LUMZABA-42168 format. One record per residue (C-alpha): x, y, z. Coordinates in steps of 0.001 Angstrom, whole numbers. Layout:
LUMZABA-42168
+---------+---------+---------+
!    east !   north !      up !
+---------+---------+---------+
!       X !       Y !       Z !
...
+---------+---------+---------+
//
This chain:
LUMZABA-42168
+---------+---------+---------+
!    east !   north !      up !
+---------+---------+---------+
!  101876 !  105185 !   83705 !
!   99336 !  105949 !   86436 !
!   98372 !  109463 !   87477 !
!   99521 !  110713 !   90876 !
!   96296 !  111730 !   92682 !
!   97451 !  114646 !   94854 !
!   94810 !  117147 !   93763 !
!   92186 !  114407 !   93632 !
!   92243 !  114072 !   97412 !
!   92257 !  117846 !   97811 !
!   89188 !  118097 !   95572 !
!   87402 !  115365 !   97517 !
!   87967 !  117165 !  100824 !
!   87009 !  120622 !   99529 !
!   83711 !  122154 !  100661 !
!   81153 !  122063 !   97889 !
!   80143 !  125135 !   95935 !
!   76585 !  124629 !   97134 !
!   77768 !  124991 !  100708 !
!   79784 !  128077 !   99758 !
!   76623 !  129606 !   98309 !
!   74781 !  129155 !  101595 !
!   73039 !  125818 !  101022 !
!   73528 !  123137 !  103678 !
!   76158 !  120486 !  103133 !
!   75532 !  116948 !  104427 !
!   77749 !  116037 !  107355 !
!   80668 !  113959 !  106070 !
!   80963 !  110376 !  107233 !
!   84136 !  109547 !  109087 !
!   86319 !  107330 !  106910 !
!   88777 !  104894 !  108488 !
!   92425 !  105786 !  108002 !
!   94669 !  103753 !  105737 !
!   97661 !  104839 !  107806 !
!   97640 !  104889 !  111586 !
!   97821 !  107384 !  114440 !
!   99718 !  106832 !  117665 !
!   99394 !  109698 !  120109 !
!  100258 !  112865 !  118173 !
!  102021 !  111048 !  115310 !
!  100636 !  109925 !  111937 !
!  102341 !  106937 !  110255 !
!  101994 !  106571 !  106477 !
!  100619 !  103187 !  105350 !
!  103667 !  102574 !  103139 !
!  106066 !  103222 !  106009 !
!  107844 !  105955 !  104022 !
!  107407 !  108588 !  106733 !
!  105805 !  109608 !  109984 !
!  104795 !  113134 !  110930 !
!  103752 !  114996 !  114049 !
!  100093 !  115856 !  113454 !
!   99777 !  119597 !  112647 !
!   96104 !  120006 !  113639 !
!   94234 !  119747 !  116941 !
!   90903 !  117955 !  117528 !
!   89845 !  120885 !  119717 !
!   89991 !  123132 !  116628 !
!   88098 !  120709 !  114415 !
!   91252 !  119040 !  113153 !
!   90703 !  116054 !  110865 !
!   92898 !  113578 !  109006 !
!   91984 !  111934 !  105705 !
!   94295 !  109699 !  103722 !
!   94862 !  107233 !  100929 !
!   97801 !  104902 !  100461 !
!   99948 !  107779 !   99168 !
!   98390 !  111067 !  100352 !
!   97417 !  112383 !  103775 !
!   95551 !  115649 !  104352 !
!   95300 !  117556 !  107629 !
!   92612 !  120225 !  107954 !
!   90937 !  122180 !  110735 !
!   87937 !  124495 !  110923 !
!   89964 !  127699 !  110921 !
!   93064 !  128111 !  108764 !
!   94955 !  124873 !  108157 !
!   94954 !  122682 !  105042 !
!   98112 !  120625 !  104537 !
!   98621 !  117660 !  102223 !
!  101641 !  115358 !  102212 !
!  102011 !  113005 !   99262 !
!  104642 !  110283 !   98966 !
!  104926 !  108189 !   95812 !
!  107446 !  105364 !   95284 !
!  109453 !  105979 !   92123 !
!  108939 !  103230 !   89587 !
!  111511 !  102383 !   86897 !
!  110198 !  105121 !   84597 !
!  110468 !  107805 !   87270 !
!  113964 !  106675 !   88260 !
!  115011 !  106840 !   84601 !
!  113502 !  110329 !   84221 !
!  115456 !  111530 !   87258 !
!  118742 !  109968 !   86151 !
!  118536 !  111431 !   82641 !
!  117159 !  114876 !   83532 !
!  118995 !  115536 !   86784 !
!  117172 !  116335 !   90017 !
!  116213 !  119959 !   89316 !
!  114723 !  119328 !   85877 !
!  113103 !  116113 !   87097 !
!  111241 !  117925 !   89873 !
!  110096 !  120593 !   87393 !
!  108950 !  117814 !   85033 !
!  107080 !  115993 !   87803 !
!  105385 !  119137 !   89064 !
!  104325 !  120295 !   85603 !
!  103082 !  116923 !   84367 !
!  101538 !  115440 !   87478 !
!  100937 !  117935 !   90288 !
!   99854 !  120967 !   88266 !
!   98116 !  118688 !   85778 !
!   96009 !  117163 !   88536 !
!   95200 !  120560 !   90046 !
!   93960 !  121701 !   86635 !
!   91616 !  118733 !   86425 !
!   89811 !  120151 !   89474 !
!   90550 !  123860 !   88906 !
!   91042 !  124512 !   85162 !
!   92383 !  128052 !   85649 !
!   95165 !  126988 !   88027 !
!   98449 !  128738 !   87190 !
!  102026 !  128937 !   88445 !
!  102878 !  132279 !   90023 !
!  106552 !  131476 !   90673 !
!  108943 !  128602 !   91353 !
!  112418 !  128182 !   92799 !
!  114860 !  125283 !   93138 !
!  116577 !  125240 !   96538 !
!  119668 !  122962 !   96475 !
!  120189 !  123169 !  100249 !
!  116684 !  122003 !  101211 !
!  116483 !  118217 !  101682 !
!  119316 !  117656 !   99173 !
!  117380 !  119640 !   96579 !
!  113769 !  120862 !   96637 !
!  111503 !  122596 !   94147 !
!  109231 !  125154 !   95813 !
!  106321 !  126404 !   93731 !
!  103520 !  128887 !   94330 !
!  100276 !  128375 !   92445 !
!   97044 !  130354 !   92103 !
!   93702 !  128523 !   92137 !
!   90625 !  130604 !   91229 !
!   87762 !  129129 !   93245 !
!   90156 !  126586 !   94711 !
!   90178 !  127416 !   98411 !
!   89495 !  124599 !  100848 !
!   87618 !  127149 !  102985 !
!   84942 !  128253 !  100530 !
!   82256 !  127401 !  103092 !
!   83633 !  130182 !  105330 !
!   83147 !  132897 !  102700 !
!   80015 !  134949 !  102008 !
!   79438 !  134617 !   98268 !
!   77836 !  137373 !   96193 !
!   75857 !  136190 !   93181 !
!   77795 !  137025 !   90035 !
!   80821 !  138153 !   92035 !
!   84361 !  136968 !   91318 !
!   85533 !  133716 !   92850 !
!   88327 !  134200 !   95400 !
!   91750 !  133125 !   94166 !
!   93426 !  130707 !   96552 !
!   97202 !  130369 !   96737 !
!   99155 !  127245 !   97647 !
!  102810 !  126648 !   98333 !
!  104225 !  123286 !   97278 !
!  107555 !  121633 !   98049 !
!  108796 !  118677 !   96003 !
!  111826 !  116523 !   96829 !
!  113075 !  112948 !   96586 !
!  113860 !  110856 !   99642 !
!  114643 !  107134 !   99906 !
!  113246 !  106304 !   96472 !
!  110019 !  108278 !   97007 !
!  108996 !  111617 !   95564 !
!  107320 !  113809 !   98156 !
!  104901 !  116682 !   97563 !
!  103921 !  118915 !  100485 !
!  101114 !  121373 !   99708 !
!   99767 !  124163 !  101951 !
!   97031 !  126741 !  101382 !
!   97618 !  130367 !  102381 !
!   94184 !  130612 !  103950 !
!   94272 !  134241 !  105057 !
!   94435 !  135244 !  101389 !
!   90782 !  134261 !  100963 !
!   89482 !  134546 !  104526 !
!   90573 !  138155 !  105101 !
!   89275 !  139304 !  101706 !
!   89187 !  143134 !  101485 !
!   91471 !  143658 !  104500 !
!   94199 !  141454 !  103023 !
!   97209 !  143527 !  101914 !
!  100218 !  141191 !  101648 !
!  102435 !  141347 !   98563 !
!  103305 !  138261 !   96512 !
!  106796 !  138252 !   98038 !
!  105354 !  138359 !  101566 !
!  102972 !  135527 !  100692 !
!  105826 !  133436 !   99326 !
!  107853 !  133925 !  102496 !
!  104919 !  132919 !  104703 !
!  104331 !  129766 !  102682 !
!  108053 !  128959 !  102627 !
!  108156 !  129185 !  106426 !
!  105072 !  127001 !  106799 !
!  106459 !  124384 !  104437 !
!  109669 !  124365 !  106485 !
!  107616 !  123830 !  109655 !
!  105999 !  120752 !  108102 !
!  109388 !  119382 !  107026 !
!  110634 !  119714 !  110616 !
!  107731 !  117510 !  111730 !
!  108601 !  114776 !  109196 !
!  110737 !  111709 !  109815 !
!  111668 !  109499 !  106878 !
!  112093 !  105733 !  106889 !
!  114583 !  103954 !  104644 !
!  113319 !  100793 !  102916 !
!  114592 !   97585 !  104483 !
!  117946 !   96478 !  103107 !
!  118959 !   99930 !  101846 !
+---------+---------+---------+
//
């Protein structure tokens, strides 16, 4: 079965370590979207969802996508990815035999976290919680990514110093035969550095609220005939 390339897109859109160390980074070429934008709405190429765009061009907001993943980022503090994968027969069987909660844990552990670790080998789970009331059942996870911030180019790096540890909140759920993964970086954790004082519980609540704000922007489309 194919891999689900969530972290692959995140890695491709991350600033390079050379840029983070003060060396110039070539200006990225604008890639055409696979999905489409109408006004302030992004439409996924598969038709599984549409979402009100959470970044502004005036703040350097950009959109990059593939058939299954879209990433919104700006120049200041926003990095949001929304992935939507159609469940094939194997995934439907896994969900029916495991039940939704265990299936989401299985999917996160084997695909999402696995892909993050391909880009950031020291990635680890800080905590996770299944929320039955969220979208008919959601798994919310919080992961730590040493050196994995999407805003490394904003940080002054000290030779031999420790890499900042980024934190992301992720929400997984199933809708209309697709498994969705929403992923958000808690950017102030790395940007504020020595002045940052939030506890893990406060971080989790901030990420939970921001994930909920993305969900509010989403509209799902049922496949024809269902």
